[in-house]
Every structure is written in structure tokens, then in C-alpha cells.
LUMLUMRO-334086 format. One record per residue: residue in three letters; x, y, z of N, C-alpha, C, O in turn. Coordinates in steps of 0.02 Angstrom, whole numbers, plus 50000, padded with zeros to 5 digits. Example, Ala and Ser with C-alpha at 12.3 -4.5 7.8 and 13.67 -1.06 7.14 Angstrom:
ALA506604971650390506154977550390506604983550390507124983450423/SER506424988850354506844994750357506455000250394506705005750402/
//
This chain:
MET536235935455204536175928255219535435926355222535035929855253/SER535245920755190534545918655189534335916055257534745914355300/LEU533665915755267533405913055330533595905755339533735903555395/ILE533615901955284533805894955288534535894355311534695890155354/ALA534965898455282535675898155302535765900055375536165897055410/ILE535395905155397535435907255466535215901655513535535900255563/ALA534645898455495534385892955536534875887155538534985884055590/THR535165885655480535655880155477536255881555521536475877155559/ALA536505887655518537085889455558536925889255632537325886955673/ALA536335891655651536145891755722536075884755749536305883355805/LEU535755880355711535665873555735536335869855738536455865955784/ALA536755871155689537415867855690537815870155750538165866055781/PHE537785876655767538145879055825537875875855888538265873855932/ALA537215875255893536925872055952537155864855957537275862356012/GLY537235861455898537445854555899538165853755921538335848855955/THR538605858555902539295857855921539405859955993539905857956024/ALA538955863956021539045866356089538815861456141539025861756198/SER538375856756121538095852156171537805846156136537905845156076/ALA537445842056175536975837456146537245831156115536985828956063/HIS537765828156142537985821656119537585816256156537155817756197/THR537745809856141537335804556170537715797956173538185796856135/ARG537495793556220537765786756225537235782356259536705784856278/VAL537395775856266536895771056290537035769156363537605767956382/PHE536495769056402536525767256473536385759756484536745756456521/GLY535855757356453535655750356463535115748356413534935752256370/LEU534875742256420534375739556374533735737656412533745736056471/ARG533185737956375532545735156397532395729056355532525728856295/ILE532105723856387531875717956350531135717056366530945716056424/ASN530725717356314529995716756322529735721656375529295719956414/GLY530015727656375529795732756421530115732756489529995737256529/ASN530525727756504530845727156570531575729556566531975726856529/HIS531725734756605532385737656603532885732956637532745730056689/GLN533475732256606533985727656630534525731056671535045727956686/GLY534425737356689534895740856731535495743456693535535742856632/ASP535945746356729536545749356699536965743956665537235739556698/GLY537015744356600537405739556562538085742056540538445738456505/GLN538255748156560538885751156539539485747056564539545745756624/PHE539925745156519540515741156534540335734356564540755731156595/LYS539715732256556539475725856582539295721356523539645716456510/TYR538765722956487538595719556425538605724356366538465722256309/ILE538775730656378538845735656326539585737356318539945738356368/ARG539825737656257540495739956243540495747656246540435750956195/SER540565750256305540435757256318541035761656299541615759756310/PRO540895767556271541425772456258541605776356321541275775656373/GLU542125780456316542345784256374541935790656383541945793656437/ASP541575792856331541185798956336540615798656287540495793456256/ASN540255804156279539675804256234539805807856168539335809956135/PHE540435808456150540615812056089540525807556027540555801456032/PRO540405810655969540285806655909540925804155877541475806655890/VAL540845799155834541355797355785541205801655724540645801455698/THR541685805555702541565810255648541815807555581542135802355578/TRP541655811155528541775808655461542505806755448542625801655415/PRO543015810555471543695808355457543875801455486544365798455465/GLN543475798955534543605792455564543175786855535543135781355562/VAL542845788255479542355783455453542675776855431542325771755428/ASN543305776855415543645770655395543945766955454544215761455445/ASN543915769855513544245767055571543805762055608543185762455604/PRO544095757255645543705752455683543225755655734542715752755751/GLU543395761655758542975764855809542275766655782541825767955822/LEU542185766855716541525768155688541035762655708540435763955711/ILE541275756655720540835751055731540535751055801539925751555808/CYS540935750655853540685750255921540935755955965540935755456027/ASN541155761455933541395767455968542105766455994542455761755975/LYS542325770956038543035771156057543125772456131542685775256164/ILE543705770456156543905771956225544665772556226545015768256201/HIS544905778056254545625779356256545945779156187546505776956178/GLY545565781556137545835782256071545825776056028546055776255971/VAL545565770456053545525764356014544815761556018544405763856058/ALA544675756655975544005753555975543845750456043544285747656076/THR543215751056063543005748256128543135740756130543005737256081/PRO543385738156186543525730956192542885727156208542375730156222/PRO542915720456206542335716456225542125717856297542535719256340/ALA541475717556308541205718156376541265711356411541335706256377/PRO541225711156478541335704756513540735700156513540805694256529/GLU540135702556495539535698356500539115698856437539215703056393/PHE538615694256434538115694356381537425694956413537295692056465/LEU536985698656381536295699256403535875694356363535895694256302/ARG535475690256399535055685356365534405688356340534095692356375/ALA534205686356281533565688256252533355682656205533775679156177/ALA532715681856196532455676756152532305679656083532115685556077/ALA532395675656031532195677755965531455679755967531045676155995/GLY531295685355937530615687955939530495692955994529975696255995/ASP530975693756041530895698656095530945705856068531285707156018/ARG530615710356103530695717456091531285719956134531295719056194/VAL531755723056101532355725456135532405733056122532295735356066/ALA532585736756174532665744056166533315746256197533495744156252/PHE533685750456161534275753756187534045760256220533625763756193/GLN534325761756278534185768056312534765772956303535315771756329/TRP534645778256266535145783456252535065789156301534515790756323/TYR535625792256319535595798156363536155802956347536675801056319/HIS536045809256364536555814356352537025814956412537625813856406/ALA536755816756470537165817956529536935814056590537335812656635/ASN536295812156591536015808656649535535803356624535075804956587/PRO535625797056642535185791756617534475792156642534045788556616/ASP534325796356691533645797456713533315802456665533515808356665/PRO532825800256624532525804856575532255811156606532255816456574/ALA532025810856668531755816756700532295821956716532135827856725/GLN532925819756719533465824356736533965825456680534405829656685/ASP533895821556626534365822356570534225828956534533665830356515/MET534735832856525534645839556498534395839556426534125844456402/HIS534485833856391534255833656322533825827456307533665826256249/THR533645823556357533205817656348533415813456289533045812656241/GLY534005810656292534255806356239534755810056195535335808056190/VAL534515815256162534945819256119534585825956109533975826356115/ASP534965831156094534665837656084534255837956020534395834355972/VAL533735842156019533305842755961533675845355900533445844455844/SER534255848455910534645850955853534925845255811535095846255752/HIS534985839355841535305833655807534785829955764534545824655783/LEU534625832855707534155829655661534495823555630535055823955606/GLY534145817855631534465812055604534065805755609533465805855621/VAL534415800055598534095793555589534375788455638534895789655670/LEU534035782855644534205777455690534255770955651533825769455610/VAL534785767155664534885760755628535135755555678535535757055722/THR534885749355671535115743855713535355738155669535045736255620/TRP535945735455689536275730055651536405724155698536425724955759/ILE536495718255668536685712355706537235708655669537255708555607/ALA537685705455707538235701655678538395695855724538275696255784/PRO538665690355697538915685055740539435687955788539825692355769/TYR539445685555850539895688355900540625687555879540825682355852/THR541005692655892541725692455883542055696255939541785701155964/ASP542645693955961543035697656010543365703755980543585708256016/GLY543385704055913543695709655879543245715755879542715715655910/PRO543455721055844543075727355845542445727355802542065732155804/GLY542325721955765541715721555724541795724155654541305725355620/THR542415725055632542535727255563542445721455515542445715555535/GLY542365723155451542295718155399541565716855380541115719655410/PRO541455712555331540785711255304540395706155345540325700455325/ILE540155708255404539815703655449539125706055471538775702555507/TRP538915712155450538325715255479537695714455437537725714355375/THR537135713855471536475713455440536015718655474535995718955535/LYS535675722555435535225727655462534565724555483534245721055443/ILE534345725755545533725722955570533215728355591532665726655613/HIS533405734655584532935739955604533195746555576533805747755574/GLU532735750855555532925757655536532335762355547531755760155545/ASP532485768555559531975773655571532265780255547532745782755576/GLY531965783155496532245789155466531765795055467531525797055520/TRP531625797655409531155803255401530455800355387530375796455341/ALA529965802155427529285799855417528805804555452528965807455504/ASN528225805355422527695809555451527935816555468527735819555517/GLY528375819155424528605825955431529105827155486529195832855507/GLU529445821855510529915822655565530475817555561530385811955536/TRP531065819555586531635814955590531555810255650531255812055701/ALA531845804355644531785799255696532085801455762531845799355815/THR532605805555760532905807755823532405811455866532425811055927/ARG531945815155835531425818655873530805814355882530545813755938/ARG530575811255828529945807655829529975801255871529475799255900/THR530575798155876530645791855912531095792655973530875791556030/LEU531725794455962532215794556016532015799456072531985797456130/ILE531885805556055531705810556106531005809356132530885809756192/ALA530535807956087529835807056107529745801156154529285801056195/ASN530185796056148530135790056190530605790356250530765785256280/GLY530825796356268531245797156327531935793956322532225791956372/GLY532195793456261532855790656250532865783356229533395780556216/PHE532285780156226532255772956209532125772056134531695775356105/VAL532505767556103532415765756033532325758156030532785754356044/GLU531715755956012531535748856015531515745655947531335748855897/PHE531685739355945531645735155885531475728055907531465726655966/THR531345723755859531185716755875531715712055845531875712555786/LEU531985707655887532435702555861532045697955815531505695655834/PRO532295696455755531935691955710531745685455745532165682355778/LYS531125683355736530885677455771531235671055749531275666255786/SER531475671055687531795665055660532555664955672532895660555647/LEU532805669855711533535670355721533805664255757533525661855806/LYS534365661755731534685655955760534975657555829535265662955838/PRO534905653055878535205654355944535955655255940536285652455896/GLY536225659155985536935660155987537115667056014536675670756037/ARG537745668656011537985675056035538085679855977538345678155925/TYR537855686055989537865691055937538095697755964538055699156024/LEU538355701855919538425709055931537825712455901537665711255843/VAL537505716855939536955720855912537175728155917537315730755971/ARG537205731355860537465738155854536895742955837536565742155785/GLN536775747755880536285752955864536665759555858537135760855895/GLU536445763555811536785769955800536285775555789535745774655759/VAL536475781355814536145787655796536595790955744537185792055757/ILE536315792555686536695796255635536395803255631535845804155606/ALA536765808155656536525815055657536735818455592537315818155571/LEU536255821755560536365824755494536375832455496536395835555443/HIS536375835355555536325842655559536935846255532536905852255519/MET537495842655523538105845555494538275842355427538825843455401/ALA537825838355399537985834255341537765837255275537665833755226/ASP537685843855274537435847155214537965848455162537805849455103/LYS538605848455182539145849955134539725845055143539895843155199/ARG540015843055086540605838655088541225842955091541555844255040/GLU541385845255150541975849355159542245848355230541865846355274/PRO542885849755241543175848655308542785852455361542565858155352/GLY542705849055418542345851955474541595850655473541245852455520/ARG541355847555419540635845955415540565838455399541055835055385/GLY539955836055402539835829155388539385826055440539235829155491/PRO539165819855429538735816455478539115814955542539725814055541/GLU538745814655597539035812555661538735805755678538135804755676/PHE539175801055696538965794255712539025793055787539535794555818/TYR538485790455816538485788455887538325781055889537745779155896/PRO538835776655883538715769455883538765766555954539135769055996/SER538385761255965538435757556028538295750256015537815748455981/CYS538715745856044538645738656033538485735056099538835736056149/ALA537975731056098537795726856155537925719556136537845717556079/GLN538145715656186538275708556176537665704556200537505704556259/LEU537345701156153536735697356169536845689856159537185687756112/GLU536555685956203536515678756195535795677156180535355677856223/VAL535665675056118534975674156094534775666856102535145662256083/THR534195665756131533915659056139533335658056092533095662856061/GLY533105651856085532535650356042532665644256001533125640356015/SER532265643355949532325637355907532375639155833532255634955790/GLY532555645355818532615647455748533225644655715533665641855747/THR533245645355649533805642755609534105648055564534585646755528/ALA533825654055564534045659255517534685662655541534735664855598/VAL535165662955495535795666355508535775673055471535615673155412/PRO535935678655504535915685155470536325684955406536915683255408/PRO536025686755348536335685155284536715690755248537065689355200/GLN536665696955270536855702455225537615703455217537835705355162/LYS538005702355269538735703155265538925710155240539345710955196/PHE538625715155271538765722055254539385724455292539445723155352/ASP539835727855258540425730755289540275738155302540245742055254/ILE540195740055364539985746855380540525751855361540365757155334/ASN541155750355375541695754955355541705756255280541785761955258/GLN541625750955241541635751655168540985754455141540995758455094/GLY540425752355170539775754455144539605761755158539235764855120/TYR539885764355212539755771355230540265775755194540745778055224/SER540155776955130540625780755089540355787755077539785789355094/LYS540775791955048540575798855035540045799154980539745804454970/ASN539925793654945539415793554892538745791254918538265790854880/GLU538695789654982538065787355012537645793455029537785797155077/THR537115794654990536715800654999536335800555066536135805855090/GLY536225794655095535895794355159536315797055216536065798055272/LEU536965798155203537405800955253537555808355240537695812055286/TRP537505810355177537625817355159536965820255136536735818955080/TRP536665824155179535975826455165535865833355197536025834355256/ASN535595837955158535405844455185534695844055212534215843755174/ALA534635843955277533985842955309533575849255314533035849255344/TYR533825854755285533505861255296533195864355233532975870155236/ILE533175860755177532955863955115532285861155090532095862355033/GLY531925857455133531245855455115531175849555068530655848755037/LYS531695845355063531665839555019531715832955057531905827855028/ASN531545832955120531655827055162531215821155142531375815455160/ASP530665822355107530255816755084530625812455033530415806755020/GLU531165814955005531565811254957532135807354991532505803754957/TYR532205808155056532765804955091532715797355089532175794455095/ARG533295794155080533335786855081533865784755132534405787655136/MET533705779755172534155777355225534795774455196534775771455142/PRO535355775155231535975772055208535965764455220535625761955264/GLY536355760955179536425753755188535885749655154535475752355118/PRO535885743055166535395738555135534705739155166534605742855214/ALA534245735355138533565734955166533585731155232534055727455247/VAL533065732055272533015728555336532865721155325532425719355286/TRP533245716955360533115709755359532675707955418532835709655475/THR532115704655405531645702955458531675695655477531335693555525/GLY532075691655442532095684455455531595680555414531575674455420/ASP531195683955373530705680555332531045675755284531585677055258/GLY530705670055273530965665055227531385659855261531585654955230/ALA531535660755326531905655755364531445653255420531305656955466/GLY531235647155415530735644655462530995643855532531495640455543/ALA530665646955580530855646155650530705639055672530145636555661/GLY531185635955703531065629255731531265623655685531365618055708/ALA531315624855620531475619555574532195617255582532655621355579/GLY532285610755591532955607955593533345609455656533955608955656/SER533015611455710533375613155771532965611155831532365612355834/ASN533295607955879532955606255942533255610256000533185608256058/GLN533585615955983533895620056035533345623056079532885626356055/GLU533405622056144532945625056192533355627856249533935625956260/SER533055632456286533405635356342532915637156396532365639556382/ASN533105635956458532705637956516532945644556544532675646956595/ASP533445647756512533705654156536533175659456528532825659656477/GLN533115663756577532635669156574532915675056535533495676856545/PRO532515678056489532755684056455532945689356506532605690356556/GLY533505692756492533725698056536534265695856584534595700156614/SER534385689356593534945687156634535585688056595535575688956534/THR536155687956629536785688856596537225682656605537155678956654/THR537675681656558538155676156562538855678956551538945684256522/LYS539345675156573540035676956562540265673656497539995668556477/PRO540765676656463541045673256404541295666356422541545665156478/GLY541235661656374541495654956385540965649956403541125644256420/GLY540315651956401539785647256415539705642156359540075642356310/ASN539215637656367539145632356318538575633656269538345628956237/GLN538335639756263537825641256214538135641056144538715642856136/PRO537745638856093538015638756025538175645756002537795650456017/THR538715646455965538935653055942538965653055866539275648555837/PRO538635657855833538685658255760539415658955740539815662155774/THR539585655955683540265656455659540385663355630540075665055580/PRO540835667355659540945674155634541385674255573541825669955564/THR541275679355530541755680755478542365683755510542295688055554/PRO542975681755491543565684455523543565692055522543415695155471/SER543725695055579543735702255585544325705155547544865702355546/GLN544215710855515544735714155477544905720755512544485725255516/SER545515721255536545705727255572545925732755525545925738655545/GLY546115731055464546325736155417545905735955355546015731655312/VAL545425740355348544985740255290545265745155238545635749755255/GLY545065743955176545325748155122545045755155124544535756455155/ASN545375759555090545165766655087544635767455034544735765454976/ASN544065770355053543545771555004543495779054987542965781554968/ASP544075782554995544125789654980543685793855025543525799555007/SER543505791255083543065794955127543415800955159543085805655180/TYR544075800755163544425806255195544445812455150544595817955174/GLY544285811555086544335817155040543745821855041543735826855006/TYR543235820155081542615823955085542295824355017541765827255009/
//
């Protein structure tokens, strides 16, 4: 057996033995908003991944609880367009000083992606998502190590400044590639998705435009999901999904007099009078993209 194969097997074993992850809470402009689990986060029941055989299922979007897609959370976290927002990931303990893997174990080589969609009470399936952040292979290291672990479990992005006010689902995911070297049963990428419910304030007019269907787009032909991270070709890696949308081309403030005195970081209950983007109808049954065939 080659040294590469031995290293691959050892890291894969370490990954299956430990080192899963989930989200504890969010930071806005550097200010932690406290425990958001089951409050403004659609929290799962544990820190286990969604695996490749479930890629067509609704649980791929916002994770799962009791075997079904996570339900809506009872509150929304307020943030302004242009704010810096960070998800805090943890393995076993949300205190980075005590977490046994500080976000995720080093064996979980992989990438980070953040999406936004108009708010829906449904599981978030269908063509409603727009990518607003990604972090993959750069400077000789994977994002899971260079960003997630190095920053103590925090993964930060910026809400587009031109984003239209309203209620949104913001989905951040860790995609671990340490088992994604072969298209065969028992192997494949591991998905750790988490959805936060945000109420965005500001005066922008831009509506997220991409309408990406994550269940359909994450197919077995997507090379950004099936990648051998151990053979020295990582400089050729390309992120899955569309390019990042930054809100460019949509003027902030044009055609809108929406203002808010709400402080970023406060929470609201569903049913408030804030404007809500019109969601694309949620689809609970998406078509088969042959993803189960490996």
C-alpha cells in the first residue's frame, strides 16, 4: 500500500471516529448574539453530517431533527445589509477553549459556503438560493483548517450592502471532502448545513437573483463535491455551485425609503410587519439526479 493510500485511510478513519460539527450562534459585526440554537437557528438534533445518499432529501438544506428536515425557528435575528455576520461552529462544546476539535477536526479537509434565500416556512428546497460567500482551497490549505479552525470555529461573511430589507434564510455549510475521493458506497462528501433566520434592515433594493436548487445542483457530476484531496492537485480545485453574488449592479437606496430603528442583533417573532421577500414556492419532492447511484 502506498504512503498516500495509508494517509488517506488513516485520515478517513479519524473522520469517521470523531469530529462532526454544528452551529451554536452568530456574531454580528464582532458582537456575539448568544446561544441561537432552536431560537433563530434551525438546529439539528446532533452534530452528524448529511451524507451523500441523502443529497436529494430536504434535510440537505437546513439539516435534520428526528429524521425529518429541521422546522422553522421561533425568532429572527436582526442584521443590517452590509453587516459582517459569522456563524460559530463547534464539535462538542461551544467554548473554543474547551471544544475538543475547535469547530471541526483537522481530518475534515473541506470548504465553506454561505447561501441566502427569501424566507420560507418550508424546508428550503427548490430553486431559491443565491451564493453570497465561499472559501475553498487557497494558500496551500483547505478552508476548514485555514478559516474555520484557525478562527476558533467562526466563519464570517458580509451581507450584500444593496440587499433588500426583509426576512431571509441564510444557510452556511461545511463540506468535508476527506471521504470524497471515490464514487462508491460508503464514501462521498459530508455536508454540515445550518440555517439561520435573519431579518435584514436597510434601504437596498437588490433581490438575490441566482435561484439555485441545492438538491439538484449538488449532483454526482459536480467535481467540487467529488475530489481526492490527497494527490497533490488541489490547486486545480473549483468550488461547487455558481459564482458568489455580491449585490453589485443593484443600487443601495434607489427606489426605497425603508428605514428601521431596530438594533442589529435583536430578535423578532414571526408575524411582524417587516417587508418579506416573495419566496419561490418550496418543493418538497425534487427530481432524481441519479445521485444515489454514486
